[in-house]
TIGU-223887 format. One line per 10 residues: number of its first residue (from 1); their letters; for each residue x, y negated, z of N, C-alpha, C. Coordinates in steps of 0.001 Angstrom, whole numbers, m for minus. Each point is the difference from the previous one (the first is absolute). Example, Ala and Ser with C-alpha at 12.3 -4.5 7.8 and 13.67 -1.06 7.14 Angstrom:
REM TIGU-223887
1	AS	13190,5690,7800,m890,m1190,0,900,m1200,0 | m350,m1050,m720,820,m1190,60,m770,m1090,730
END
This chain:
REM TIGU-223887
1	MSANAAADEL	m29486,36145,50727,m795,1265,142,1003,1114,56 | m695,856,745,1005,1215,476,m34,998,m1315 | 1029,928,64,110,897,m1054,m1184,846,m62 | m520,383,1170,m1147,1023,327,m1247,m705,m722 | m180,m1365,287,m1150,m628,m364,23,m135,m1448 | 1206,m389,m594,286,m117,m1355,m459,1292,m756 | 419,1097,454,m369,1293,m690,m1451,341,215 | m696,m351,1163,m1264,125,174,m1064,m468,m1008 | 545,m1336,m329,m957,m846,m1010,199,342,m1480 | 935,994,m383,212,308,m1237,m766,1164,m407
11	RVESRQEGPI	m401,115,m1299,m622,1187,m518,939,767,m827 | 529,1184,308,912,746,m734,m321,1280,m305 | 100,301,m1397,m279,1252,m351,1147,666,m749 | 348,1238,155,1272,700,m710,m356,894,m922 | 719,378,m945,m157,895,m849,1334,695,m569 | 81,1147,m446,1180,611,m422,209,181,m1598 | 1214,m314,m353,318,91,m1567,1164,972,50 | m157,1232,m214,1218,832,m65,605,364,1294 | 1053,619,m37,767,440,1420,646,m866,632 | 318,m1111,m588,1009,m1111,646,m790,m1399,74
21	TRWIDVEVPA	m1132,m187,m661,m621,m1306,m84,m1273,m166,648 | m219,m926,843,m1311,m247,441,m203,m1672,m219 | m1431,m64,m62,m444,m1464,m180,m826,m408,1298 | 167,m1196,309,m1010,m446,1041,m616,m1273,m723 | m1176,m155,158,m957,m1057,m405,m359,m786,1307 | 505,m1265,133,m251,m910,1121,m901,m1062,m273 | m950,m197,954,m994,m1075,m240,352,m992,1431 | 388,m1230,m433,132,m1213,1080,m1309,m598,198 | m567,11,1058,m1367,m665,233,m72,m1524,m426 | m978,m316,m640,m279,m1453,m542,355,m1064,1052
31	SRVATAFERA	m412,351,1450,285,m1020,1063,1528,m317,104 | 797,1232,m108,1478,m323,73,472,m672,m1228 | m634,238,m1124,490,m687,m1319,m201,m1513,281 | m1275,m408,340,m312,m1225,195,825,m742,960 | 312,855,1267,940,m802,906,1437,m291,m745 | 384,890,m788,1398,m245,m560,m223,m1179,m908 | m1080,m79,m867,m63,m1233,m881,m70,m1319,830 | m813,73,941,m289,m1141,878,1618,m348,667 | 707,800,536,1354,m296,408,910,m479,m1074 | m139,514,m1165,912,m382,m1112,m369,m1417,m501
41	YRGLARSARV	m1186,m280,m90,m369,m1376,m322,209,m1083,949 | m199,423,1337,456,m997,946,1386,m419,m73 | 781,977,m157,1618,m255,m23,174,m744,m1244 | m566,188,m1161,156,m651,m1194,m416,m1368,146 | m1156,m385,594,m627,m1172,146,1018,m957,848 | 702,525,788,940,m718,907,1358,m363,m856 | 264,809,m1017,1319,m242,m644,m79,m513,m1404 | m1348,196,m552,102,m415,m1494,m163,m1519,m183 | 388,m539,m1130,51,m1292,m368,m841,m193,m1255 | m1153,m457,241,m1060,0,m1162,m290,m1490,m292
51	RGFRPGKAPR	204,m544,m1163,m116,m1307,m537,m1410,m398,465 | m279,m1290,584,m1353,m437,303,m452,288,1372 | 804,862,663,m426,432,1443,1035,m100,939 | m222,m484,1274,1189,m206,850,302,1518,372 | 1308,m65,594,498,1372,472,m909,768,977 | m238,1191,m445,m976,779,975,m1359,m295,m236 | m436,m692,m787,m1375,m413,m241,m650,298,m1241 | 699,914,m854,m650,426,m1258,m1022,1119,271 | m1162,m28,m677,m954,740,263,304,1432,m506 | m565,1074,612,296,1357,m322,m371,310,m1365
61	SVLQKMYGPA	m958,m550,m471,m458,185,m1527,1063,m394,m959 | 727,m1105,324,1042,m483,m850,1148,991,49 | 410,340,1423,1091,1015,30,m263,1417,m616 | m1271,492,16,m278,1056,m716,202,m215,m1366 | m442,m939,m716,221,m179,m1440,1406,37,m262 | 754,m805,833,1520,m48,m371,811,1171,349 | m397,634,1025,1082,1078,688,m789,1318,194 | m1316,54,m542,m708,1249,293,707,1332,m403 | 526,35,m1316,626,1336,m310,1234,310,680 | 861,m1088,343,1277,390,740,m377,334,1326
71	IAEDLERELV	m976,m600,711,m501,503,1391,m460,1243,m18 | m804,488,m944,m470,1409,m104,1226,1064,m243 | 877,m481,m770,1300,972,m151,743,205,1252 | 163,m1226,747,654,m10,1230,m739,989,1079 | m1466,m162,11,m564,789,890,m184,1388,m402 | 218,351,m1105,m5,1465,m571,1190,619,806 | 1195,m456,m192,1179,287,523,m118,122,1491 | m451,m1197,751,m250,132,1281,m948,993,600 | m1099,217,m636,m1017,810,585,417,1545,m115 | 812,261,m1067,613,1380,m95,1049,132,953
81	GETLSAALEK	907,m987,191,981,180,1149,m516,236,1356 | m1040,m833,154,m673,35,1478,m747,1275,225 | m436,804,m988,m953,1015,241,578,1468,m526 | 794,11,m740,465,1210,m716,573,1123,1343 | 820,m499,751,570,669,1016,m1203,777,827 | m893,m896,273,m1181,312,784,m960,1128,m601 | m206,m280,m1427,m671,925,m816,671,1490,m191 | 1340,m86,m25,718,1188,m145,m136,851,1204 | m97,m654,1327,m56,643,1169,m1307,473,270 | m1131,m646,m582,m1372,327,173,m115,1292,m1042
91	SGIEPVCQPQ	592,30,m1126,m88,1173,m942,761,1266,525 | 882,m255,754,843,1164,425,1096,398,m967 | 188,m790,m970,1000,399,m1028,1360,m648,270 | 1025,679,m281,1322,m448,487,841,m100,m1378 | 97,m1289,m323,857,m151,m1411,1527,321,293 | 577,425,m1155,1311,359,96,884,m1214,m750 | m621,m1084,m683,514,m1080,m542,m1090,m951,m130 | 444,m1304,m410,m964,m987,m38,m1248,168,m910 | m1229,m54,499,m1191,171,m848,m168,m1038,m1011 | m617,467,m1292,m216,m940,m1012,m1566,m610,50
101	VESELPSEGA	m22,m1139,121,m1339,m525,181,m560,m639,m1249 | m1366,260,m219,m867,m703,m1084,m1068,m634,518 | m217,m1180,m487,m1241,m700,603,m307,m1151,m943 | m1201,m604,192,m363,m1247,m582,164,m1149,899 | 139,m1230,m479,65,m1154,995,m1251,m217,900 | 236,m153,1231,m1177,m129,924,m933,m1090,m325 | m1346,53,289,m862,m1031,m163,m708,m501,1206 | m291,m1316,262,m564,m364,1354,m1550,588,m101 | m462,488,1159,m1269,427,121,m142,1439,m508 | 1115,753,m116,m112,1459,m481,1175,628,561
111	PFIYHARIEV	m277,1389,366,1179,741,499,1093,230,m1017 | 1164,285,619,1174,53,m922,427,1500,25 | 13,462,m1333,89,1439,m152,1381,90,m818 | 824,1062,612,1276,275,m708,169,1611,230 | 825,480,m937,387,1412,m207,1514,192,33 | 486,801,1056,1254,482,103,379,1374,m383 | 983,112,m1000,428,1388,m298,1300,409,839 | m44,1039,577,676,312,1094,788,1520,m256 | 1280,m72,m35,763,1195,24,307,691,1165 | m493,1391,140,371,500,1290,906,1236,73
121	KPEFALCDLK	510,373,911,776,1174,159,m586,1253,m406 | 574,797,m891,m695,1243,m662,m136,1126,1124 | m1174,657,m296,m210,1066,885,737,1417,m484 | 471,754,628,722,1147,m489,72,911,1263 | 65,1490,m411,285,1052,922,1493,555,m115 | 564,217,977,1455,530,m148,m109,1502,m552 | 1076,357,m674,55,1351,m546,532,837,1344 | 230,1297,m318,751,902,996,1411,m458,20 | 409,m406,1314,1286,m559,m29,1145,971,300 | m584,1324,m29,1171,1123,290,589,433,m1374
131	GLPAQRPPTA	1248,m223,m13,861,556,m1036,293,m931,m1134 | m211,m1353,227,297,m918,m1162,1359,52,m457 | 333,113,m1283,1312,m59,m444,808,m1230,139 | 1218,165,188,906,m924,124,1320,197,m422 | 943,m799,m455,1359,222,m452,942,m775,746 | 1112,911,510,1077,m655,722,1437,53,m684 | 569,m892,m547,1315,m30,m610,1028,140,1137 | 1056,555,m341,1242,308,891,450,m1377,435 | 708,27,1324,748,m1015,470,1466,215,185 | 521,1132,m336,1392,272,63,870,m887,m918
141	VSEEDVEREL	1114,m356,588,1056,m823,m759,1191,759,m200 | 416,158,m1304,1249,624,m288,1263,m816,129 | 1057,602,m69,1292,m739,m60,47,m748,m1288 | m637,436,m1264,91,m442,m1227,m815,m1421,49 | m1193,176,800,m901,m1245,127,859,m1082,703 | 768,336,1064,719,m1014,903,991,m630,m937 | 728,1035,m856,1179,m696,m848,m712,m950,m987 | m1028,379,m588,m696,m766,m1084,m294,m1493,635 | m677,116,1129,m353,m1279,525,1343,m801,312 | 1033,680,635,1238,m707,225,529,m687,m1206
151	EAVQQRQAHF	m19,705,m1005,514,m513,m1421,m886,m1276,m305 | m1390,143,283,m789,m1198,m287,420,m1221,787 | 281,254,1343,563,m1110,821,1265,m628,m555 | 919,1066,m437,1278,m358,m503,m256,m1003,m1251 | m907,388,m822,m381,m765,m1255,m409,m1392,444 | m776,84,932,m797,m1541,574,1257,m717,489 | 1022,527,516,1294,m957,682,763,m275,m1088 | m231,447,m1304,976,m313,m994,26,m1560,m376 | 1084,m617,m499,48,m1310,m317,518,m128,m1438 | m171,m1089,m621,484,m207,m1504,1278,m819,186
161	VEETEGVAAA	1073,424,m800,1221,m823,m267,205,m266,m1310 | 531,m1195,m202,277,m554,m1524,878,1005,m716 | m481,298,m1227,1012,787,m798,1185,m780,m629 | 1054,625,m162,1182,m704,m818,m385,m319,m1339 | 659,m841,m723,m231,m433,m1283,158,1067,m1019 | m786,167,m922,m2,910,m1109,m700,1237,353 | m515,310,1250,m843,1098,272,m1271,59,m756 | m380,1244,m657,m1228,102,m740,m1128,196,902 | m1205,m505,m310,m1274,177,801,m500,1503,m28 | m217,608,1053,m397,1361,97,m1232,10,1020
171	TGHLVVMEFE	m717,1157,m137,m1286,116,825,488,m106,1429 | m729,m690,822,309,m85,1444,578,m1465,268 | 562,m697,m1228,699,m1355,265,m1198,m1040,206 | 448,m975,870,m924,m1052,293,431,m1028,m946 | m784,m524,m948,466,m1059,m1035,m862,m1233,299 | 581,m1074,m299,m639,m1346,94,37,m343,m1692 | m1101,m401,m371,m142,m268,m1522,m1049,m1179,m176 | 53,m437,m1152,m1095,m998,m546,m530,518,m1486 | m1204,m284,m229,m515,575,m1327,m1052,m1011,m573 | m66,281,m1267,m1171,m809,m698,m659,996,m853
181	GRIDGVIFEG	m1211,m30,164,m815,1142,m859,m820,m722,m1026 | 20,747,m1129,m1042,m434,m1259,m809,1112,m352 | m1208,m373,m670,m790,1103,m530,m462,m691,m1344 | 382,675,m1005,m126,m583,m1494,841,m1241,m93 | 1004,1,695,884,m1244,m157,m378,m1263,916 | m1051,140,738,m658,m1069,885,280,185,1384 | 657,m906,730,167,238,1215,m1400,103,855 | m143,905,972,m1278,192,565,141,m234,1540 | m1235,m419,686,27,m329,1467,497,1198,753 | 880,m362,980,446,996,782,1232,769,m538
191	GTAKDVTVEL	481,m266,m1152,1025,814,m682,1317,m501,192 | 126,m1194,710,1231,m689,278,330,m84,1398 | 1221,315,498,344,m120,1478,1449,m69,m52 | 477,m674,1273,1453,m175,332,222,498,1247 | 1392,724,214,232,419,1336,m902,1092,523 | m358,835,m899,m805,1174,319,1083,1069,395 | m384,755,1178,915,931,580,m857,1387,m38 | 612,1135,m753,m691,1199,71,1006,1047,104 | m490,1012,482,988,1407,162,m253,854,m1364 | 923,181,m789,m137,831,m1269,m440,1198,358
201	GSGQLIPGFD	m1175,640,m635,m347,1304,525,m1082,92,980 | m341,m1085,469,m950,15,1119,m1421,m146,m477 | m302,28,m1250,m1417,m172,m549,m656,m1389,192 | 794,m1161,467,m479,m1214,82,m388,m733,m1375 | 721,516,m999,m240,m654,m1347,m915,778,m895 | m293,m642,m1230,m853,664,m1009,718,1348,m291 | m713,1089,m248,695,1209,m543,785,m231,m1148 | 1324,559,19,784,m305,m1161,986,m1243,93 | m294,m839,879,798,m1207,311,1431,193,603 | m81,938,1130,1227,292,733,1084,579,m980
211	EQLLGARAGE	m389,1004,m717,812,900,m753,833,m791,m990 | m688,m1206,m622,767,m626,m897,1010,m1021,436 | 7,m124,1615,1039,m825,530,1178,821,537 | m130,1443,m156,1074,779,497,1243,m227,m903 | 1098,m173,678,1251,m108,m826,367,m1496,m78 | m1002,m919,110,386,m1327,49,736,m576,951 | 757,m1198,m91,979,m412,1063,m390,m1401,373 | 364,m546,1088,m357,m1347,537,275,m888,m1170 | m801,m990,m200,179,m1053,m974,m454,299,m1284 | m296,1397,m316,m221,427,m1391,m1679,m367,m274
221	ERSVRVRFPD	m347,m37,m1101,m1284,m275,m504,m433,1138,m836 | m1269,359,140,m500,1153,m789,m1617,m300,m378 | m240,573,m1117,m1490,21,m462,m629,1152,392 | m1086,m141,532,m798,1295,543,m1255,m78,m703 | m232,1085,m451,m1516,140,m675,m850,1182,885 | m1206,m578,310,m741,1145,867,m1432,m304,m346 | m849,950,383,m1535,m64,m325,m593,21,1224 | m838,m904,423,m690,m137,1123,m1003,1277,236 | m101,602,1082,m1018,1117,101,m1286,m443,m386 | m855,1050,m440,m1507,m322,m338,m874,m311,1207
231	DYGKADLAGK	653,408,1164,m859,m379,1281,757,m1037,958 | 650,m1000,m930,784,m1017,707,m899,m934,804 | 368,m554,1028,m729,m927,872,m790,m1056,m744 | 959,m620,m1054,m811,m1162,m649,m236,499,m1366 | m1374,m54,m231,m755,358,m1122,533,m396,m1254 | 475,m1347,26,503,m705,m1376,1381,578,m280 | 636,712,856,1389,558,m352,m129,1534,m210 | m914,702,456,m40,1351,m32,m58,608,m1425 | 899,1053,m126,202,636,m1327,812,m883,m1037 | 453,m1224,315,718,m756,m958,1624,306,36
241	DAEFQVRLGS	664,m215,m1237,1283,70,m85,689,m1380,397 | 1091,59,729,686,m1298,491,1478,218,m216 | 583,m1172,m350,1510,45,m5,500,m1063,1083 | 1011,394,777,553,m829,1147,1474,m308,m353 | 335,m1229,75,1489,m317,m15,399,5,1540 | 1023,842,325,295,107,1388,1543,m310,316 | 239,m759,963,1403,m357,291,228,519,1456 | 1046,930,m57,270,569,1485,975,m900,660 | m394,m204,1368,877,m741,729,963,956,753 | m145,8,1440,912,813,714,m391,1477,76
251	LRRREVPALD	869,869,221,m296,1407,323,347,454,1446 | m771,661,649,476,326,1305,m287,1642,m7 | 705,685,879,m261,1550,230,m366,132,1405 | m686,1195,234,m441,417,1350,1217,571,649 | 297,m420,1282,1014,547,577,m539,717,1328 | m21,1359,125,m568,678,1008,994,279,1097 | m270,m265,1286,781,253,1109,296,1422,309 | 1168,464,379,208,1259,292,m772,502,1323 | m328,1410,m23,m967,407,1063,1014,353,1125 | 190,m738,1091,961,235,1017,m551,m658,1278
261	DEFAKDLGAE	852,84,1046,m414,m616,1198,m100,m1488,m186 | 890,m696,m610,m113,m1355,m303,m1269,m545,m639 | m504,1022,m923,m1309,m435,m651,m1136,80,1054 | 151,1009,876,m967,58,1125,m133,m1201,937 | 1159,m399,378,34,m1157,911,m446,m1315,m841 | 184,m67,m1329,m634,m1211,m705,m1562,113,m80 | m578,1130,290,m1365,59,m55,m647,m398,1388 | 762,m342,1013,m661,m413,1281,793,417,1183 | m187,m877,1127,834,447,1358,m436,1344,436 | m1224,456,m265,m359,1317,600,857,1209,m505
271	FESLEQVRAK	726,m305,m1104,575,1065,m706,1602,m99,279 | 666,1252,387,1356,m118,101,758,1124,m943 | m887,887,m620,505,983,m821,m1053,363,m1142 | 496,548,m1072,m949,385,m1067,m903,1021,451 | 270,912,981,m624,1080,511,m1324,m710,732 | 230,m965,712,m988,m667,573,m1146,m620,m1102 | 459,m389,m1021,m800,m551,m1048,m793,1200,m534 | 737,1184,m266,m863,1133,m512,m942,399,1039 | 240,m21,1337,m983,400,958,m1144,m901,m2 | 128,m1319,m142,m1112,m1006,m104,m753,232,m1227
281	IRETLVASRE	668,210,m1145,m770,399,m1205,m949,1000,231 | 530,1269,520,m651,1113,272,m1249,m222,833 | 144,m843,1032,m1119,m311,1031,m983,m729,m753 | 403,m1014,m769,m965,m788,m845,m817,744,m1127 | 643,862,m704,m628,874,m904,m978,953,631 | 409,533,1166,m1028,1061,567,m982,m874,478 | 81,m1194,728,m1267,m784,383,m857,m379,m1067 | 671,m295,m1255,m710,m553,m1175,m810,1179,m529 | 468,1292,16,m452,1208,m684,m1327,289,962 | 336,m78,1254,m1111,446,922,m1254,m860,m246
291	RASRATVRRT	288,m1348,m176,m1193,m886,m61,m696,245,m1379 | 859,344,m938,m609,261,m1307,m753,1391,m76 | 535,850,887,m700,1471,m12,m1465,m155,773 | 226,m891,1194,m1387,m216,660,m974,m744,m817 | 475,m858,m832,m944,m708,m894,m638,848,m961 | 897,971,m712,m544,895,m1046,m1049,843,642 | 342,436,1105,m1068,1062,702,m1336,m688,289 | 207,m1312,491,m1216,m695,397,m781,m281,m1357 | 616,m387,m1149,m575,m323,m1151,m661,1292,m619 | 840,1049,m136,m798,1164,m480,m1030,622,823
301	LLDALIERVP	129,m75,1159,m1038,376,1013,m1305,m797,m242 | 263,m1310,m258,m1348,m825,m161,m394,104,m1411 | 893,182,m907,m304,415,m1313,m1229,1048,m115 | 241,1097,671,m771,1155,127,m1345,m465,723 | m5,m668,1092,m1114,m411,727,m850,m888,m1022 | 524,m1084,m592,m811,m812,m829,m417,812,m1212 | 607,819,m482,m521,901,m1057,m1327,844,303 | 44,454,1335,m1179,786,576,m1106,m774,534 | 252,m1503,290,m1071,m602,610,m148,m1322,m925 | m636,208,m1168,m174,m1246,m864,m1017,m926,336
311	FEVPPGLVEE	121,m1309,m68,m926,m944,359,340,m1259,m863 | m938,m909,m192,286,m1193,m613,550,m1204,907 | 1061,m610,m354,468,m1048,673,m729,m1348,m458 | m502,m655,787,m684,m1420,m263,1038,m872,m771 | m251,m272,m1322,831,m869,m811,248,m1462,697 | m969,m533,605,90,m1261,576,983,0,1208 | m60,994,639,1055,240,1108,1552,m28,m501 | 20,744,m1137,1406,182,m754,344,m1513,m439 | m810,m647,m702,221,m1320,m491,386,m904,1175 | m835,m13,986,376,m953,1157,1360,327,606
321	RLQRRLHNAA	258,1117,267,1425,307,555,1119,m260,m984 | m285,306,m1395,1062,m279,m1043,255,m1499,m47 | m1117,m866,m52,215,m1414,m113,684,m598,1181 | m265,585,1156,655,m427,1213,1469,268,m171 | 217,1196,m248,1521,476,m265,689,m847,m994 | m660,m340,m1254,654,m621,m1042,351,m1394,487 | m991,m706,855,80,m1245,426,1322,m225,844 | 167,1113,987,1157,63,874,1320,82,m820 | m67,929,m1044,1104,81,m733,466,m1261,m779 | m942,m831,m469,129,m992,m840,718,m1172,810
331	HDLGERGARG	m699,46,1335,716,m1020,996,1411,417,140 | 238,1151,206,1421,459,316,985,m428,m1144 | m462,310,m1201,723,m247,m1263,201,m1683,m69 | m956,m824,431,m8,m1342,72,982,m366,990 | 55,498,1106,983,m401,1003,1336,359,m398 | 319,883,m835,1372,332,m422,313,m720,m1338 | m952,m1016,m434,289,m804,m1100,m381,415,m1355 | m553,1213,m129,m518,659,m1204,m1073,m844,m738 | 11,m374,m1125,m982,m756,m705,m99,538,m1432 | m1292,m520,m539,m109,27,m1391,m527,1358,m514
341	VAVERQMARW	437,293,m1326,m539,1101,m631,301,1327,623 | 1285,65,448,654,1265,656,m939,431,1141 | m519,m874,745,m831,98,1364,m1241,691,m701 | m661,m736,m882,m1186,475,m605,68,1408,m435 | 883,272,m977,280,1383,m281,248,966,1190 | 770,m261,972,71,807,1145,m1278,224,544 | m781,m904,168,m1286,m2,826,m923,882,m832 | m58,m114,m1298,m924,886,m860,514,1422,134 | 1229,383,m3,583,1231,190,m310,584,1469 | 49,m890,1027,m413,497,1308,m1471,277,1
351	EQEWRPLIER	m868,m800,m490,m1393,64,m109,m305,1375,m494 | 548,447,m1189,m258,1264,m515,609,1178,693 | 1124,m138,744,564,973,679,m574,266,1325 | m460,m1089,605,m431,143,1434,m1491,350,122 | m912,m10,m1044,m1409,301,167,m182,1423,262 | 666,957,m646,m228,1368,459,674,355,1358 | 1000,m822,254,692,333,1379,m1040,m407,1114 | m578,m1059,m153,m958,m555,863,m1188,844,263 | m600,638,m1204,m984,818,121,280,1348,862 | 1319,396,m542,473,1276,847,130,m229,1480
361	EAREEWLLAE	633,m1346,508,m151,m356,1153,m1217,218,811 | m1169,m658,m643,m1363,144,533,m326,1306,281 | 342,898,m968,m517,1508,10,719,527,1250 | 1319,m112,72,695,526,1081,m353,m427,1500 | m430,m1607,m164,m346,m366,1341,m1184,620,456 | m1077,215,m785,m1267,353,373,m56,1625,329 | 777,706,m855,191,1425,228,697,305,1391 | 973,m730,224,722,321,1155,m857,m436,1336 | m705,m1201,m211,m882,m294,1051,m1030,1063,200 | m623,586,m882,m902,1017,128,554,1153,567
371	VARVQELAAA	1277,387,m323,663,1278,698,35,m351,1315 | 503,m1287,506,249,m318,1415,m1417,m82,760 | m1066,m254,m677,m1290,m69,754,m512,1475,77 | 86,811,m988,m562,1345,137,914,728,1001 | 1359,m57,m2,813,591,896,246,m639,1398 | m826,m1090,160,m53,m628,1293,1419,m485,419 | 815,m519,m857,1220,m434,224,m99,m1530,625 | 984,m212,821,22,m1412,510,1278,m481,205 | 177,m1244,62,1433,m727,330,m185,m832,1200 | 595,585,1054,m160,m569,1345,744,m1439,m133
381	DAEVEARLDR	m265,m785,1223,552,m1409,62,1557,143,214 | 381,1111,792,1354,172,255,906,165,m1317 | m854,733,m896,674,233,m1353,142,m1211,m858 | m982,m905,262,180,m1241,m879,1182,m865,684 | 58,44,1500,901,m572,447,1313,317,m323 | 230,1263,m23,1272,595,m448,433,m428,m1515 | m951,m57,m709,52,m263,m1408,577,m1524,m164 | m588,m678,949,422,m1570,m6,1400,m89,491 | 239,769,1062,1477,39,386,932,294,m1098 | m288,981,m769,974,479,m1051,70,m1043,m1037
391	IAEEQGSDAA	m1195,m734,m356,99,m1037,m1059,879,m1082,441 | m124,m272,1383,828,m1131,640,1520,367,m152 | 237,1265,407,1376,344,m139,610,m51,m1304 | m779,409,m1026,492,105,m1272,178,m1404,m632 | m857,m962,398,237,m1424,m310,814,m926,703 | 557,683,1255,781,m788,910,m855,m1120,590 | m1364,304,200,m718,m1059,768,m220,381,1356 | m568,m1022,806,m369,218,1382,m1319,648,m233 | m70,1207,748,m1282,729,62,m1210,m658,584 | 163,m743,988,m1062,m683,618,m641,m1050,m1023
401	KLRKAYREAG	864,m668,m553,m293,m1145,m1040,m747,731,m1058 | 511,994,m472,m616,668,m1203,m1204,466,298 | m104,484,1037,m1432,686,616,m1133,m1175,36 | 503,m1117,610,m878,m1115,93,m457,m518,m1512 | 1002,m32,m877,m218,m530,m1287,m1088,897,m708 | 436,1297,m40,m925,946,m645,m1416,97,659 | m66,m265,1182,m1283,48,697,m947,m1280,m503 | 644,m1006,m93,m561,m1296,m424,m411,47,m1580 | 836,697,m550,m282,121,m1448,m954,1082,m421 | m536,760,1054,m826,1248,m359,538,1062,m752
411	VLEAIRGQLL	1330,279,273,856,1020,m734,m71,1298,743 | m422,m52,1247,135,1291,982,m713,1094,m658 | m1378,m303,m372,m821,966,m563,532,584,m1386 | 644,m823,m797,636,513,m1202,1141,1090,400 | 709,m389,1068,1078,941,346,m709,1403,515 | m1137,m200,833,m806,1133,446,m290,754,m1208 | m461,m648,m953,m640,777,m1279,1158,641,m774 | 1151,m631,m59,1365,709,m464,276,1197,679 | 122,0,1330,m10,1151,879,m800,1094,m280 | m1298,m309,m142,m1099,1000,m351,214,654,m1314
421	EEKAVEFLLG	507,m838,m870,275,597,m1350,1207,1044,31 | 900,m431,780,1171,877,181,m521,1437,786 | m728,m203,821,m545,1157,839,m837,921,m1018 | m848,m533,m930,m670,678,m798,717,711,m1055 | 1231,m625,m460,915,677,m875,694,1135,754 | 379,m255,1250,582,1192,818,m854,1087,93 | m1292,m235,193,m1011,1110,159,m62,662,m1465 | m134,m653,m1015,m183,671,m1386,1313,982,m188 | 1216,m585,267,1263,635,m139,m36,1297,758 | m602,m34,1298,40,1225,745,m983,1068,m609
431	EAKVEEVAAS	m902,m488,m823,m1125,974,m642,605,360,m1494 | 982,m807,m544,197,m6,m1297,967,1328,m446 | 155,323,m1264,779,867,m688,1259,m662,m708 | 1031,m244,774,1010,m865,m464,1110,902,m849 | 247,m327,m1260,904,527,m759,1430,m512,m199 | 914,579,250,1236,m491,m175,485,m151,m1407 | 264,m1053,m516,340,m255,m1442,1321,m466,m258 | 447,280,m1148,1341,m426,m548,68,m1440,96 | 1195,m779,175,m50,m1469,m148,m109,m393,m1387 | m625,m1038,m98,m276,m667,m1372,1275,m840,m539
END
């Protein structure tokens, strides 16, 4: 049956429930339901093995008694799957996420009726786009900024060397130690470890632990008394007093290389002098601050637009996008070997953090699309091709192969949409009142 014929035989009525929710009531004619039952029982008769009957010879009345409810459940899913798209097309409603279907099981000799709850794109009118406020942080890079970053590079290039015998532990030392912890005199789970390496003063240990190791020497044993923070990650330890018997192994100190041309050469073949390193640092800082400044301008500009054009974002759309993103994140973590409780906690954090971000993304997407529509902005094919060339260059890929892969994957329209969003932002910036602000 063609899609048009399938739509013609359906009886579809739509109704509105609030600004972003529609319902459609769909009636599938009894003749189509009967055909579906007939097809299902024919297939079952060929495959079912019923005691007392030869294969394929069991009467339909016997099959109905044995498999009737299961057949009805299968046909419920089948009939909805076969007709929902045509029913939506007939209603003229465009869902933004998967509709939620409510129905009773179909019965032979009667029409099949189901109801679909559909979330739709909200309707809204743009505000006056003239003079929207935005903020632009500075992008200038000072000599102090360059020297601060150079010092950070210097610290990252540092290495640790073994201390001589008798040197006392001090902040910044890298110590290897073993410890055994007790609460009320009883060893507790996770309180014992060997060959643990920490940098004193780095905040890796429970507050107060580091300080009680200062002055100790390699091979020395110390008793350390601490209190677990009230918000400690393990609830059974939070707020409790503990005593650790600690034995220090080796002590190592950080040795920082001198800032000279030899240091520059050690950073890579592209550098011959320290001044070249400074120049590269300045270039990188400028590029980074320019990106950050553009992002702030865009964010504050869209903050203003969102505030002036309120509308409800369909929660089903947010949930659908969120679950898709969480699924991909979980897959990536699994590929990297992450497992267990730590992954579950990370996923729970991401679920909470990403939900408002995804809602924000939907708002921006619809607002910028409306700006592009009202202002009659367009992204020409040549612009899409140019963007593909740039992506290929950045990835080091063959442009023709990338273009073919993107076309087959249906990504070209997404790139066109991205270009339209950029054009809409450029238009808004041309109309905006941009304030230069101090760096945060």
